[in-house]
Chimera marker file (.cmm) of the C-alpha trace (Angstrom):
<marker_set name="trace">
<marker id="1" x="-22.072" y="-14.581" z="-89.218" r="1" g="1" b="0" radius="0.5"/>
<marker id="2" x="-18.747" y="-16.330" z="-90.163" r="1" g="1" b="0" radius="0.5"/>
<marker id="3" x="-16.463" y="-18.741" z="-88.241" r="1" g="1" b="0" radius="0.5"/>
<marker id="4" x="-13.974" y="-15.751" z="-87.445" r="1" g="1" b="0" radius="0.5"/>
<marker id="5" x="-16.841" y="-13.443" z="-85.877" r="1" g="1" b="0" radius="0.5"/>
<marker id="6" x="-18.117" y="-16.347" z="-83.565" r="1" g="1" b="0" radius="0.5"/>
<marker id="7" x="-14.699" y="-17.122" z="-82.061" r="1" g="1" b="0" radius="0.5"/>
<marker id="8" x="-14.159" y="-13.542" z="-81.272" r="1" g="1" b="0" radius="0.5"/>
<marker id="9" x="-17.495" y="-13.233" z="-79.734" r="1" g="1" b="0" radius="0.5"/>
<marker id="10" x="-16.541" y="-16.703" z="-77.752" r="1" g="1" b="0" radius="0.5"/>
<marker id="11" x="-13.277" y="-14.668" z="-76.722" r="1" g="1" b="0" radius="0.5"/>
<marker id="12" x="-15.268" y="-11.546" z="-75.955" r="1" g="1" b="0" radius="0.5"/>
<marker id="13" x="-17.710" y="-13.398" z="-73.703" r="1" g="1" b="0" radius="0.5"/>
<marker id="14" x="-15.200" y="-15.364" z="-71.501" r="1" g="1" b="0" radius="0.5"/>
<marker id="15" x="-13.354" y="-12.467" z="-71.129" r="1" g="1" b="0" radius="0.5"/>
<marker id="16" x="-16.248" y="-10.064" z="-69.868" r="1" g="1" b="0" radius="0.5"/>
<marker id="17" x="-17.107" y="-13.323" z="-67.423" r="1" g="1" b="0" radius="0.5"/>
<marker id="18" x="-13.850" y="-13.574" z="-66.255" r="1" g="1" b="0" radius="0.5"/>
<marker id="19" x="-13.429" y="-9.872" z="-65.570" r="1" g="1" b="0" radius="0.5"/>
<marker id="20" x="-16.621" y="-9.524" z="-63.851" r="1" g="1" b="0" radius="0.5"/>
<marker id="21" x="-16.035" y="-12.691" z="-61.441" r="1" g="1" b="0" radius="0.5"/>
<marker id="22" x="-12.757" y="-11.225" z="-60.545" r="1" g="1" b="0" radius="0.5"/>
<marker id="23" x="-14.657" y="-7.811" z="-59.655" r="1" g="1" b="0" radius="0.5"/>
<marker id="24" x="-16.411" y="-9.553" z="-57.508" r="1" g="1" b="0" radius="0.5"/>
<marker id="25" x="-13.858" y="-11.600" z="-55.732" r="1" g="1" b="0" radius="0.5"/>
<marker id="26" x="-14.995" y="-14.823" z="-57.377" r="1" g="1" b="0" radius="0.5"/>
<marker id="27" x="-11.829" y="-17.333" z="-57.988" r="1" g="1" b="0" radius="0.5"/>
<marker id="28" x="-11.342" y="-20.468" z="-59.213" r="1" g="1" b="0" radius="0.5"/>
<marker id="29" x="-8.709" y="-23.302" z="-58.306" r="1" g="1" b="0" radius="0.5"/>
<marker id="30" x="-7.550" y="-26.117" z="-60.548" r="1" g="1" b="0" radius="0.5"/>
<marker id="31" x="-10.093" y="-28.063" z="-60.461" r="1" g="1" b="0" radius="0.5"/>
<marker id="32" x="-12.551" y="-25.554" z="-61.436" r="1" g="1" b="0" radius="0.5"/>
<marker id="33" x="-14.495" y="-25.015" z="-58.153" r="1" g="1" b="0" radius="0.5"/>
<marker id="34" x="-15.245" y="-21.144" z="-57.577" r="1" g="1" b="0" radius="0.5"/>
<marker id="35" x="-14.728" y="-19.792" z="-54.028" r="1" g="1" b="0" radius="0.5"/>
<marker id="36" x="-15.233" y="-16.312" z="-52.897" r="1" g="1" b="0" radius="0.5"/>
<marker id="37" x="-11.788" y="-14.459" z="-51.963" r="1" g="1" b="0" radius="0.5"/>
<marker id="38" x="-13.354" y="-10.872" z="-51.084" r="1" g="1" b="0" radius="0.5"/>
<marker id="39" x="-12.709" y="-9.308" z="-47.895" r="1" g="1" b="0" radius="0.5"/>
<marker id="40" x="-15.366" y="-10.217" z="-45.098" r="1" g="1" b="0" radius="0.5"/>
<marker id="41" x="-17.790" y="-7.460" z="-44.487" r="1" g="1" b="0" radius="0.5"/>
<marker id="42" x="-18.754" y="-6.098" z="-40.880" r="1" g="1" b="0" radius="0.5"/>
<marker id="43" x="-22.531" y="-6.342" z="-41.574" r="1" g="1" b="0" radius="0.5"/>
<marker id="44" x="-25.384" y="-7.247" z="-38.793" r="1" g="1" b="0" radius="0.5"/>
<marker id="45" x="-25.770" y="-10.850" z="-40.367" r="1" g="1" b="0" radius="0.5"/>
<marker id="46" x="-21.673" y="-11.206" z="-39.753" r="1" g="1" b="0" radius="0.5"/>
<marker id="47" x="-21.690" y="-10.062" z="-36.169" r="1" g="1" b="0" radius="0.5"/>
<marker id="48" x="-24.751" y="-12.063" z="-35.420" r="1" g="1" b="0" radius="0.5"/>
<marker id="49" x="-23.282" y="-15.463" z="-36.536" r="1" g="1" b="0" radius="0.5"/>
<marker id="50" x="-19.532" y="-14.719" z="-34.989" r="1" g="1" b="0" radius="0.5"/>
<marker id="51" x="-21.925" y="-14.616" z="-31.056" r="1" g="1" b="0" radius="0.5"/>
<marker id="52" x="-23.711" y="-17.553" z="-32.307" r="1" g="1" b="0" radius="0.5"/>
<marker id="53" x="-20.249" y="-19.200" z="-32.552" r="1" g="1" b="0" radius="0.5"/>
<marker id="54" x="-18.953" y="-17.655" z="-29.512" r="1" g="1" b="0" radius="0.5"/>
<marker id="55" x="-22.107" y="-18.900" z="-27.859" r="1" g="1" b="0" radius="0.5"/>
<marker id="56" x="-21.768" y="-22.360" z="-29.482" r="1" g="1" b="0" radius="0.5"/>
<marker id="57" x="-18.162" y="-22.947" z="-27.994" r="1" g="1" b="0" radius="0.5"/>
<marker id="58" x="-19.269" y="-22.266" z="-24.640" r="1" g="1" b="0" radius="0.5"/>
<marker id="59" x="-21.782" y="-24.238" z="-24.396" r="1" g="1" b="0" radius="0.5"/>
<marker id="60" x="-19.260" y="-26.798" z="-25.966" r="1" g="1" b="0" radius="0.5"/>
<marker id="61" x="-17.054" y="-26.053" z="-23.385" r="1" g="1" b="0" radius="0.5"/>
<marker id="62" x="-19.469" y="-26.709" z="-20.835" r="1" g="1" b="0" radius="0.5"/>
<marker id="63" x="-20.575" y="-30.455" z="-21.931" r="1" g="1" b="0" radius="0.5"/>
<marker id="64" x="-17.070" y="-31.263" z="-22.387" r="1" g="1" b="0" radius="0.5"/>
<marker id="65" x="-16.546" y="-30.380" z="-18.565" r="1" g="1" b="0" radius="0.5"/>
<marker id="66" x="-19.870" y="-32.095" z="-17.898" r="1" g="1" b="0" radius="0.5"/>
<marker id="67" x="-18.700" y="-35.036" z="-19.773" r="1" g="1" b="0" radius="0.5"/>
<marker id="68" x="-15.604" y="-35.080" z="-18.252" r="1" g="1" b="0" radius="0.5"/>
<marker id="69" x="-16.184" y="-34.328" z="-14.474" r="1" g="1" b="0" radius="0.5"/>
<marker id="70" x="-17.177" y="-37.124" z="-12.094" r="1" g="1" b="0" radius="0.5"/>
<marker id="71" x="-20.199" y="-34.777" z="-11.026" r="1" g="1" b="0" radius="0.5"/>
<marker id="72" x="-23.460" y="-35.682" z="-9.217" r="1" g="1" b="0" radius="0.5"/>
<marker id="73" x="-26.660" y="-35.815" z="-10.553" r="1" g="1" b="0" radius="0.5"/>
<marker id="74" x="-27.822" y="-32.393" z="-9.458" r="1" g="1" b="0" radius="0.5"/>
<marker id="75" x="-24.866" y="-30.725" z="-10.531" r="1" g="1" b="0" radius="0.5"/>
<marker id="76" x="-25.350" y="-32.025" z="-13.839" r="1" g="1" b="0" radius="0.5"/>
<marker id="77" x="-29.196" y="-30.730" z="-13.927" r="1" g="1" b="0" radius="0.5"/>
<marker id="78" x="-28.304" y="-27.266" z="-12.676" r="1" g="1" b="0" radius="0.5"/>
<marker id="79" x="-25.408" y="-27.544" z="-15.691" r="1" g="1" b="0" radius="0.5"/>
<marker id="80" x="-28.237" y="-28.271" z="-18.018" r="1" g="1" b="0" radius="0.5"/>
<marker id="81" x="-30.213" y="-25.470" z="-17.001" r="1" g="1" b="0" radius="0.5"/>
<marker id="82" x="-27.698" y="-22.972" z="-16.929" r="1" g="1" b="0" radius="0.5"/>
<marker id="83" x="-27.316" y="-24.248" z="-21.008" r="1" g="1" b="0" radius="0.5"/>
<marker id="84" x="-31.066" y="-23.955" z="-21.765" r="1" g="1" b="0" radius="0.5"/>
<marker id="85" x="-31.014" y="-20.422" z="-20.303" r="1" g="1" b="0" radius="0.5"/>
<marker id="86" x="-28.300" y="-19.058" z="-21.905" r="1" g="1" b="0" radius="0.5"/>
<marker id="87" x="-29.882" y="-20.561" z="-25.446" r="1" g="1" b="0" radius="0.5"/>
<marker id="88" x="-33.136" y="-18.645" z="-24.732" r="1" g="1" b="0" radius="0.5"/>
<marker id="89" x="-31.921" y="-15.097" z="-24.673" r="1" g="1" b="0" radius="0.5"/>
<link id1="1" id2="2" r="1" g="1" b="0" radius="0.2"/>
<link id1="2" id2="3" r="1" g="1" b="0" radius="0.2"/>
<link id1="3" id2="4" r="1" g="1" b="0" radius="0.2"/>
<link id1="4" id2="5" r="1" g="1" b="0" radius="0.2"/>
<link id1="5" id2="6" r="1" g="1" b="0" radius="0.2"/>
<link id1="6" id2="7" r="1" g="1" b="0" radius="0.2"/>
<link id1="7" id2="8" r="1" g="1" b="0" radius="0.2"/>
<link id1="8" id2="9" r="1" g="1" b="0" radius="0.2"/>
<link id1="9" id2="10" r="1" g="1" b="0" radius="0.2"/>
<link id1="10" id2="11" r="1" g="1" b="0" radius="0.2"/>
<link id1="11" id2="12" r="1" g="1" b="0" radius="0.2"/>
<link id1="12" id2="13" r="1" g="1" b="0" radius="0.2"/>
<link id1="13" id2="14" r="1" g="1" b="0" radius="0.2"/>
<link id1="14" id2="15" r="1" g="1" b="0" radius="0.2"/>
<link id1="15" id2="16" r="1" g="1" b="0" radius="0.2"/>
<link id1="16" id2="17" r="1" g="1" b="0" radius="0.2"/>
<link id1="17" id2="18" r="1" g="1" b="0" radius="0.2"/>
<link id1="18" id2="19" r="1" g="1" b="0" radius="0.2"/>
<link id1="19" id2="20" r="1" g="1" b="0" radius="0.2"/>
<link id1="20" id2="21" r="1" g="1" b="0" radius="0.2"/>
<link id1="21" id2="22" r="1" g="1" b="0" radius="0.2"/>
<link id1="22" id2="23" r="1" g="1" b="0" radius="0.2"/>
<link id1="23" id2="24" r="1" g="1" b="0" radius="0.2"/>
<link id1="24" id2="25" r="1" g="1" b="0" radius="0.2"/>
<link id1="25" id2="26" r="1" g="1" b="0" radius="0.2"/>
<link id1="26" id2="27" r="1" g="1" b="0" radius="0.2"/>
<link id1="27" id2="28" r="1" g="1" b="0" radius="0.2"/>
<link id1="28" id2="29" r="1" g="1" b="0" radius="0.2"/>
<link id1="29" id2="30" r="1" g="1" b="0" radius="0.2"/>
<link id1="30" id2="31" r="1" g="1" b="0" radius="0.2"/>
<link id1="31" id2="32" r="1" g="1" b="0" radius="0.2"/>
<link id1="32" id2="33" r="1" g="1" b="0" radius="0.2"/>
<link id1="33" id2="34" r="1" g="1" b="0" radius="0.2"/>
<link id1="34" id2="35" r="1" g="1" b="0" radius="0.2"/>
<link id1="35" id2="36" r="1" g="1" b="0" radius="0.2"/>
<link id1="36" id2="37" r="1" g="1" b="0" radius="0.2"/>
<link id1="37" id2="38" r="1" g="1" b="0" radius="0.2"/>
<link id1="38" id2="39" r="1" g="1" b="0" radius="0.2"/>
<link id1="39" id2="40" r="1" g="1" b="0" radius="0.2"/>
<link id1="40" id2="41" r="1" g="1" b="0" radius="0.2"/>
<link id1="41" id2="42" r="1" g="1" b="0" radius="0.2"/>
<link id1="42" id2="43" r="1" g="1" b="0" radius="0.2"/>
<link id1="43" id2="44" r="1" g="1" b="0" radius="0.2"/>
<link id1="44" id2="45" r="1" g="1" b="0" radius="0.2"/>
<link id1="45" id2="46" r="1" g="1" b="0" radius="0.2"/>
<link id1="46" id2="47" r="1" g="1" b="0" radius="0.2"/>
<link id1="47" id2="48" r="1" g="1" b="0" radius="0.2"/>
<link id1="48" id2="49" r="1" g="1" b="0" radius="0.2"/>
<link id1="49" id2="50" r="1" g="1" b="0" radius="0.2"/>
<link id1="50" id2="51" r="1" g="1" b="0" radius="0.2"/>
<link id1="51" id2="52" r="1" g="1" b="0" radius="0.2"/>
<link id1="52" id2="53" r="1" g="1" b="0" radius="0.2"/>
<link id1="53" id2="54" r="1" g="1" b="0" radius="0.2"/>
<link id1="54" id2="55" r="1" g="1" b="0" radius="0.2"/>
<link id1="55" id2="56" r="1" g="1" b="0" radius="0.2"/>
<link id1="56" id2="57" r="1" g="1" b="0" radius="0.2"/>
<link id1="57" id2="58" r="1" g="1" b="0" radius="0.2"/>
<link id1="58" id2="59" r="1" g="1" b="0" radius="0.2"/>
<link id1="59" id2="60" r="1" g="1" b="0" radius="0.2"/>
<link id1="60" id2="61" r="1" g="1" b="0" radius="0.2"/>
<link id1="61" id2="62" r="1" g="1" b="0" radius="0.2"/>
<link id1="62" id2="63" r="1" g="1" b="0" radius="0.2"/>
<link id1="63" id2="64" r="1" g="1" b="0" radius="0.2"/>
<link id1="64" id2="65" r="1" g="1" b="0" radius="0.2"/>
<link id1="65" id2="66" r="1" g="1" b="0" radius="0.2"/>
<link id1="66" id2="67" r="1" g="1" b="0" radius="0.2"/>
<link id1="67" id2="68" r="1" g="1" b="0" radius="0.2"/>
<link id1="68" id2="69" r="1" g="1" b="0" radius="0.2"/>
<link id1="69" id2="70" r="1" g="1" b="0" radius="0.2"/>
<link id1="70" id2="71" r="1" g="1" b="0" radius="0.2"/>
<link id1="71" id2="72" r="1" g="1" b="0" radius="0.2"/>
<link id1="72" id2="73" r="1" g="1" b="0" radius="0.2"/>
<link id1="73" id2="74" r="1" g="1" b="0" radius="0.2"/>
<link id1="74" id2="75" r="1" g="1" b="0" radius="0.2"/>
<link id1="75" id2="76" r="1" g="1" b="0" radius="0.2"/>
<link id1="76" id2="77" r="1" g="1" b="0" radius="0.2"/>
<link id1="77" id2="78" r="1" g="1" b="0" radius="0.2"/>
<link id1="78" id2="79" r="1" g="1" b="0" radius="0.2"/>
<link id1="79" id2="80" r="1" g="1" b="0" radius="0.2"/>
<link id1="80" id2="81" r="1" g="1" b="0" radius="0.2"/>
<link id1="81" id2="82" r="1" g="1" b="0" radius="0.2"/>
<link id1="82" id2="83" r="1" g="1" b="0" radius="0.2"/>
<link id1="83" id2="84" r="1" g="1" b="0" radius="0.2"/>
<link id1="84" id2="85" r="1" g="1" b="0" radius="0.2"/>
<link id1="85" id2="86" r="1" g="1" b="0" radius="0.2"/>
<link id1="86" id2="87" r="1" g="1" b="0" radius="0.2"/>
<link id1="87" id2="88" r="1" g="1" b="0" radius="0.2"/>
<link id1="88" id2="89" r="1" g="1" b="0" radius="0.2"/>
</marker_set>
């Protein structure tokens, strides 16, 4: 195989790789880092993760309220138990 055929082969391989990446929605930034830009899928895992994020946000709000309010110790215990009950669901 001569040098011309090697160059053509390398260009062909790079071109095919770029087409496959574009088809799957993988892009590169200027630094060469790859990232996914495809449309988000609505599968079960995505929905489960979104529900978990909502739950965690609710817990954070409760913890912020507990930390900023001047509550009695009994009220704090009740709030913490509610959070524990939510996380076990």
